[in-house]
N, C-alpha and C positions, 0 to 999 in steps of 0.2 A: 484223287490227284489226276491232272491231265498228263497226256503223253509228253515226254521231253521233245523239244524242237530239234529236228534233225540238223538244222543249220548250226545250232549252238553246240551240239555234240561234235560236228565236223570241225568247228572252230577251235576246239581244244587241241587239235593236232597241229596247230600253227603258233608260231611265235608272235609277239606284238608286231604290228604292221602287216600281219597276214602271212608270215613266212612259215615254211615247213618246220615242224617241231621234231627234233631228232629223237625225242622220246618215242616217236612212232616208227623209228627206223627198222624195227624188227618185222614190220609188215611190208609186203611187196608194195612198190610205189604204184603199180597199176595192175588191175586184174580185169579181164573181159570174161564174163561168165555166161556162156550160151547166147551171145549177142546176135540178134537178127535185125537187119535194116532192110526195109522194102520200100522202093519207090514205085515199082510196077509189080503187080501180084504174080505175074508169070516169070519174073526174073529178079529174085532177091539179090541185093548187092552183097550182103553178108548173111551167111547161113550158119547160125549157131557156132559162132567163133569163140573159142576158149584160148586165152592167152594169159601168161603171167610175166610181167616185167619187174625184175628186181631192182632195188635202188642201186644206182651206180652203173647199170648196164648201158651199153651202146648197141642198139638193135636196128638193123635195116628192115624196112617194109618195102617189098617190091611186087611186081606183077604187071600184066599188060595194061594198056590204057583202059580205063573204065572198070578196073578190077575192084575198086573200093578203097584205094590207099588214102585218098583225101577224106573220104567218108569216115574211115576208121579214126583218123586224127580229129575230125570235127566232133565225133562222139566223145572223145576224151575231154575236150575243152568246152563241151556243152553248147556248141554251135548247132548241133543236131542232137536228137534224142533217140534212144533205141526203141524199136517196136516190140522186142522181146529180150529178156536177159538183163544183165546188169553190167555197169562199168563202175568199178571200185577204185577210188583214188585214196591211197593211204588207209584202205579198209572201209571207206565210206561210199555208199551208193550215191553217185552224183545226181541221179535222177530224182532223189528225194531231198535235195538241198532246197532251202528256202531262197527266195529272191535275194535276201540280204547276204547269203553265203556264196552265191555264184561269183561275185567279184573277188572274194577271198580265194576261191578255187583258181580263178584266172590269174591272180597275182603270183600263184605258185606254178604256173605253166607258161613258159615262154614259147612263142610260135613264130616261125620264120617261113615266109611264103616264097614261091617262085618269082613273083612279080614285085618283090621288095616292099611295096605299099608305103613308100615314103612320100612326103609332101615336098616336091622339088624346090619350091621357093622358100622353104624353111631352112634354117641352118642345120647342120649335122647334129649339133648338140640339142636343138629343140626337138628334132625328130626322135632322139633317144629319150629326152627328158619327159616327153608326153606320157610315157608309161608310168612315170612316178608322180607327175603333177596331179593325176586323177586321185592319187592317194592322199593328197593334201599335206605332203611332207614339207618341212622348211626348205627354203631355197638353198640354204648352205649345204644341206645334206644332198639335195638333188644335184647340185653342181659337182659335189665330190663323187657321187656314184656315177654320174655321167662320164666324168673324167676317167674314172677307173675302168668303166666298161669300154670306152674308146681305146684306152691303152691296151686292154686285153685283146682287142681285135686288130691291133696294129694301126690305129688311126689317131694316136696321140698327137695333139696340136692341130687337129683338123676340125675342131668343133665349130668354128665360125664359118667354115666353108658352106656354101649352099649345096644342099643334097643333089640338086639337079646338075651340078657341074662335075660330079664325080663319075668315074668309070663304072661300068656294070659291076665289076668285082668289088669296087670300093663301096658302092651302094648296098650290095648284099652284106658287106661287113657292118655297115651302119644298121641294117636290119637285124643282124645277129646281136649287135650291141644293145639294141632296143629290147631284144628278147631276153637278154641275161641281166639287164640293169636291175631288175627286181630280185636278183639272186633266186631264181625259181628252182624248185625241186626237180623239174623235168623240162627239157626243151623238145618241142615237136617241130621237125623240119619237113615241110611239104614241098617236095621237088625243089629244094633251094638252089640247085645248080642248073636247073632246066634252061635258063636264059644265058648261061655262061659258056665260053669255049672250054675245051677239054683241060687246058692247063689251069685256067682259073677255077674250074670245077674241082680239081684235085686240091688246089690251094684252099678253097672253102671247106672241103672235107677235112683237111688237116686242122682247120680252125675248130670245127666241131669236135674233133678228136682231142684237142687241147682242153676244150670245155669239159668234155667227159673225164679226162684225166684229173681235172680239178675236183671231181666228185659229183657233177651233175649228170643225171640220167638223160640219155639222148635217144629219141625215136626218130629215125631218119628215113623218110619215104623217097624212093628214087626208082626210075626206070633205067638208069645208066649202069650198064653191066661193067663198064670200066671201073666205076667206084666200088662196086661189089668185089671185083677181083683185086683191087688195090688194097682193100682193107678186109681181110677174111674174118668177119665177125658173125655173130648169130644173125640169121636171115629168116624173115617171115614172108613167105610167098602167098599172096592172095590169088587163088585159082578157083574160078567158078563159085565164088562166094565163100570158099573155105580157106582156112589158114593152114599152110604146110610149113613146117619148121626145119631149118638146118642150123645146127649150133656151130658148125665149123666152116661156114661160108659156102660158096657155090660148089666147091669140090665135094662137100659132103651131102649135097642135096639129093642126088640120085640114090645114095645108100639109105638116107632117111626115108625116102619114099618106097624103096624096094624096086624102083624101076626108073628109067630115064624120064625126065619130064619133057614134054613136047616143046620144041624150040620156040614155037609161037607164044607159049605161055610164060616165057622168060624174057627179060630185057635183051634187046639185040646187041 
């Protein structure tokens, strides 16, 4: 008998349409096991990073510019691949997925970027719906889910507006709606407030907290110390390629390390 296809085994952890199967809820949603990522041989971006993210957690990832925050997130949704180690999503090694299973993985991972990545001359609804249209769902279901997603992010009734006419904060809300419209198991936020003023940044952070309170795991990468102080949650600091954890926010970081961390290695 031949070996079972990894993609088929992975698929058993998801509901019809590719959604996360709660039968797998006893497993951590995400595990990084000895992950190494190297772009230059003399300066690995990630050096044997070990992390466990439980289902339903809200976790900050921070560190100085170039520390590997975006790289870590890219490894999770398979935009990049590890050089050593494993990334496990719902217990499955995503490096071993078949080509057919990668879209299933990505339908269960919502991603929000700093630069919104909206099509400005499309309507708000179309920008959100594109995440569902690739799945071939009936238009009636797509309209319903888009409407619900826009309501969740505070943009009910704005579906016909052109995305390019919205403010920066509103555009980021559209990007969040697009990320959650598939009802993903986890949302990855890659510096989602980097282009927003401080008040709007806190507003968007609150939106992610509401999403998390509804049961979705959130991994939020940021260099904004104000956000870390406003929401004292588990923090993962990427420092010289290694992951340093503080489970009680910035206040607990020095005690976790046994020494103060150099100011230049933390957000300003």
